C-alpha positions, 0 to 999 in steps of 0.5 A: 163340513162345520165352520172352522177358522181360516187355518181350519180346512187346510189341516183336514185330510183330503179324504172322500168324506171331507171332500163331500162335506166341503162340496156341500158347504160350497153349494149349500152354505149361505155364508159367503166366507164359508163358501170361500174357505171350502173352495180354497180347500177343494182347490188344494184337494184337487192337486193333492196326491190323495186326489188319485184315490178319492177321485175314483170313489167320488164317481160312484153311481150312488153319489150326486152329480155335483160330487161326481163332477168334482171327481172327474174334474180332479182326474182331469187336473191331475192328468193335464197338469201333473202328467210327469208324476204318473209312472209310465207303467200306469198309463194303460190301467188309467186309460182302461179305468177312464174308458170304463167310467165313460161307458158307465156314464154314457147313460148318466149325467151329461156334465160328468160324462163330458168331464171324463171325456176331457180327462181321457182326451188329455191322457190321449194327447199326453200319450200320443204318438209313442205310448198310444199310436192309434189313440183315435182309432182305438176310441172309435173301435172301443165304443163301436164294440157291442156292450149289452149294458149300454144301448147303441145310441148312448154309446154313440153319443159318448163317442161323439162327445169324446171325439168333440172334446179331443181337439178342444182339449188340444187347443187349450192344452199345456203341451210344450211347443215342439209336442204341440206340432207333433200331436197336431200332425198325428191328430190330422192323420187320425181324422181318417178314423173320424170323418167316415163315421161322421159322414155315415151318421149324417147320411143315415136316414134313421139318425135322430136329430140330436145325433146329427147335431152332435156330429156337426159339433164334432166336425166343427171341432176337428176342422180347427186342427187345420185339416186339409179342406179337400178332406172336409169336402163331403162333410161340408156338403152334408152340412149344407144339406143340414141347413134345410133342417131348422133343428140343425141350422145353427150347428151346421152354420158353425161347422161350415164357417169354421171349415171355410175360415181355416187359414190353411183353406186358401191352398185348396182353390178347387175345393173353394170353387166347389163351395161357391155354388152351394153358397149361392144356392142359399139365396132363395132361403135367404130371401124367404128368411128376410121376407118372413122376418127370420133374423136367425136364418138370414144371419147364419146364411150371411155368415157363410157367404162372408166367411167364404168371401172375406177369407178367400177373396184373393184366392178366388179373384185369382181364378180369372176364368171363374170371375162371374161366379165370384161376382155372384158371391159378391152380389150376394154379400151386397144383398146382405149389406143392404138387408131391409130394416134398421140396424139393430132393431129389425136386423143385425146382419149387415154389420157382419159384411163391412170387413169383407168390403175392406178385404176385397178392395185391398186385394184388388188394389194389390194386383199389378197395374194391368190386372188391377185395371181389369178388376177396377172395371168390374168392381168400381160399379159394385163399390158405387152401388155399395156407397148407395147401400151404405148411405141407405143403411145409415139413414135414421128411422122416422122420428116416431119409430126412433122415439120407441128405440131404447138408449142401448139401441140408439148407441148401437146404431151410432156405433154402426154409423161410425163403422159405415163412416169408416168404410166410406172413408176407405172406399174413397181410395178405390173411387176417388174424386168421382165419389164426392162428385156422385154424392154432390150430384145426388144432394143437389138433385135432392135439394133442388127437386120440386117434384116431391119433397125429400125426407130429412133422413135422405139429406142427412145420410148424403151429408154424413157420407160427405162428412165421413170422407172430409174428416180424414181425406184432404178435400182441398183440391175437390171441385165440388166442395164450393158447391156443397158449401153453397148448398148447405144454407139451402137445407131445411133443418127441421131435426136435431140429427140433421142439424148435428150432421150439418154442423159436423160437415162444416167442421170437417170442411174447416181446413178447406174454409181456411184456404177459401175464406170467402166462403166462411160467411156462407156457413158461419151464421148457421154455426152461431145460430146452432150455438143457442140450441142445447141439443146441438151443444157438442156439434156446434161448439166443436165446429166453431172451435175447428173454424176458429183454430183453422181460419183464425186469420180470416175471422177478424171481421166476424170476431165481434159477432162470434164473441157476442153470441158466445158470451150470450150462450155462456151467460145463459148457461146453455151448454154443459161444463165441457162444452163451455171449456171448448167454447173458451178454447175457440175464443182463445184461437179467435182472439189470437189473430186480433190486434192487442188493443182489440184482444184486450177490449174483447177480453174485458167484455168477455171475462169481466162478468166472471171476475165480478162473480168470482169477487162475490164468491171470494167473499162467501163462506166456503160451501160445496155449491160455491166451490163448483162455481169457483172451479167452473170460472177458473176452468173457463179462464184456463181454457181461454189462456190455453189457446190465446197465443199472439206469438203463434207458437202453435202455427208451426206443427212440424217443428219439435223445437219452439219457434218464436216469431216476432211479437207485437210490442208491449205486454202480452194480453194474457199477462195483463189479465193475469196481473189484474186478477192476481190479487183476486186469485190469491184471495180465493186461495186464502179461503180454499187452500185446504181444497185440492180441487180449487188449488189444482184449478188455480195452478191450471190457469198459470200452468196452461198460460206458461205452456202457451206463452212460454217466455212471454209469461216472464213478467209474472214469474216473481209474483207467481213464485212467491204465491206458490211458495206461500201456498206450498208452505201452508198446505203442500199439494201436488199441483203446486209442485207440477206448476213449479216444475213447469216454471223450472222447465221454461225459465230456470236457464234464464239468468234474469229469472233464476233467483225467484225460481231458485228460491221457490225450488229450495223452499218446496224442497225443504217443505217436502223433506219435512213432509218425508220426516213426518211420514209421506205414505199418505201423499203418494201424489206429492211424492210423485210430483216431487220426484218429477220436479227433482228430475226436471231440475237436474235436466234443466239446471243441475246448478240448483244442486250446488246450493249450500242450503239444499240437503242433497243427502236428504233428497237422495234418501227420500228418492230411495224411500220413494222407490219402495212405494206401492204406487207404480207411478210414484216408483216410476217417477223416483226411477226417473229422478235417479236416472237424471241424478247419477250422470251428474256425479262428475259435474256436481260434486255434492251429488257425486259425494252423496252417491258415493256414500249412499249408493249402496242403499240405492242398489239395495232398494233397486234389487228389492224391487227387482226381487219381487217388491215392485210390479213387473211393469216397472222392471225397465225403469229399475234397469235404467238405474242399474245401467246408470250406476254401471256407467257412472259409478262402476267401481263402487257398483262392483263392491256394492253388488258383491256385498248385497248379494252375499245377504241370505235370501236376498233379493229373493229366497227362491234364488240359488247362489249360482243364479245371484252370481250369474246376474252380478257377473252379467250386470258387471260384464261388458254387456252393461254398456248395452241398455237393451241387454241390461233390461233383458237381464233384469227381466230374466232375473225378476222372473227367477226371483218370483219363481215364474221363469219358464211358466205360462205367465211369462209368455207375454212378458 
């Protein structure tokens, strides 16, 4: 197939010759563009009416397998997707042709044979039960009949392939839901024609291994049709026997696990009980596999034991008279959890078992109290043993061994330890305070024993257990935590992993320390010492931050030391940028609890070096390296001011409303500092106004300060508004609009601050409107932020829209234009603006007038978006606008809607006049007052507009 222009292949006829040429081009042409053209054309060929003709010809035995495969695939696509196009009187001839082809390919190419089997399976599923009542029995009979041209083994393999793909094709078929249920029950009955054949082939001594393997795969496929477990009993037992054959092991495991894991299987308790002995019988094979380092075998046996235990623990626990055999199964799974070796290097099995322990615990705790007490008596010791096993598995290998691990192996081990941590936290619900006591006793013995030195790994694992529980469980009432805090300084820390865990454990106990401040001095020196070690960067800084946040009112005696150590590590640049930011947040929490004079003194010593550095940088010519330094310093100040809050707004987490507590008299320390550095920041800005990242970093300082200080920020409002106005007038940037929005949110309702904020709002609006005239498409971020600012202004201070200098009509038209942007976030923000604007039609006359005059344009834009111009994920937001229009401008909406829907092909050429009329009536009906119904109407309508209504694409919509 020679190279053609983009329209070339489409104009070719779908003939055998052209298909073969296109396939040759797809497989062998080195030009990727040609390959893509060929693939596109072949996809069209497969679904064309001519595919019924060329598919059979492509299956000729003189063709190469790639061509035959395409022919078989085309047949499958036609049968599975275009079944309704096939006349009923052609079913039988199609069936016999497919049987004939499968027989011919029984000894031929396996990939072609499989594809033909899939095609016949699809045909059978579409015909049964009415047009082909005994489809499966017919298949078995057809292939068991003598055929001199094909040897018995090939016929047997072809039949097994067909029987294997039949349930698989059912699982992925596009049958309507009512047909799926009908066909599933027919197939479940037809297993009577399949299972005896499979049993016979497995039990025959002379059956070759590859036949038995195919039988097990076939069984594995059928059990997923929810065949009653008792009907599978013989084949499951045969599969257990096959586990002794290394060649069949993996396939047998898959078959057993699939059979046991069927949701319906729990109804067949007697069969489940019969399965416990053969599973327990695998223990010797499991031990030998573990001793011999055979990870595949141990993994497979573990999967079987876990499948039985995890899927059916409730059903098996209920069989009280068989409690010992189930306990034996639980102990077998415990062996798998504690399998020797380090995960994931020496073993990959133990991770499979963790979910089982959750399930078993849930089932035990779901019993009524009396029954639960009995099971607790049996299983509490098991769960204590589990804790020991898990902590052993969580231990790090020796330093030497760990050094040889790849980064991927180390990451897998880290995730595995997190899974163990989650399991321990869950187990606490079963074992309670006794678990903490047990861990404490073991750690105490380990650290005080003089007999033999303990490995750091053992100590680390026990601490890790403590940390896992303390991170999520309230341990404030535990009587062992004081002892633990006393033990921590006795730990000989000679290793990074152990030091990390010590840090994280202290961090997990920070809330306890807040209630027991006398113990802070036991652990704070360790944390401050660790701050100087770059290898402990994340653990030490995050722990200090937790302590400073939770214990800030008890830290003043230690404040000077904490600030000094922090300053030292910051100046030495020991930590990466993100940890430096965390450290500044920690210091913000710390300083919040000091007296104002102390705060100012500490702030002076803390930030003076950075201010001096910033002054130096402000004089330099802009370049990439000093840009990074400027952003770093501005980031440090932002993070410090994020948490430095002397009015303690953050102390009342429960309240959704901001509560103001009495604050010390005099200016806020943050405001004092900001006023001192304001001119310097302006100087930095003057040189870096073109750089969005620097501007964003400057805005972040003020935005975070405003959010933290709230009304205390008031003294800064006039000069900040002036600076923002100058910045935005010179070079408009989204971060300046976001900061303006924050100021509007907090201060616009206060008369004293209204004038500067009003002036800033009008200025940025005027500049942005000019930007729209020049073409806003290159600035979706500015448009997004502008729309959010307008929505905030309408929400907090609608009076801003009464200003004579505000061109409300131009603002409205910008909003309409923004609805047509390709960026989903920008469209969402624009919808938010209109959702706030429309309810103001009555109370703000300029808004009412503009909506009355221009609302038709808004409706047009909304309907265009619903009609297919906008992403389907935005439909709820468009529905909000329609809802607001119907609520606040109903009489106009009915006129606009009628005019809009009369346009030919609008909002989509796929719609009939009746469908457009139905939608208009729905939107204008009484149901319009129900926002949820309006959203449903819009979703339904957009699917019709896009031609997706009733297709598989709408399943999750």
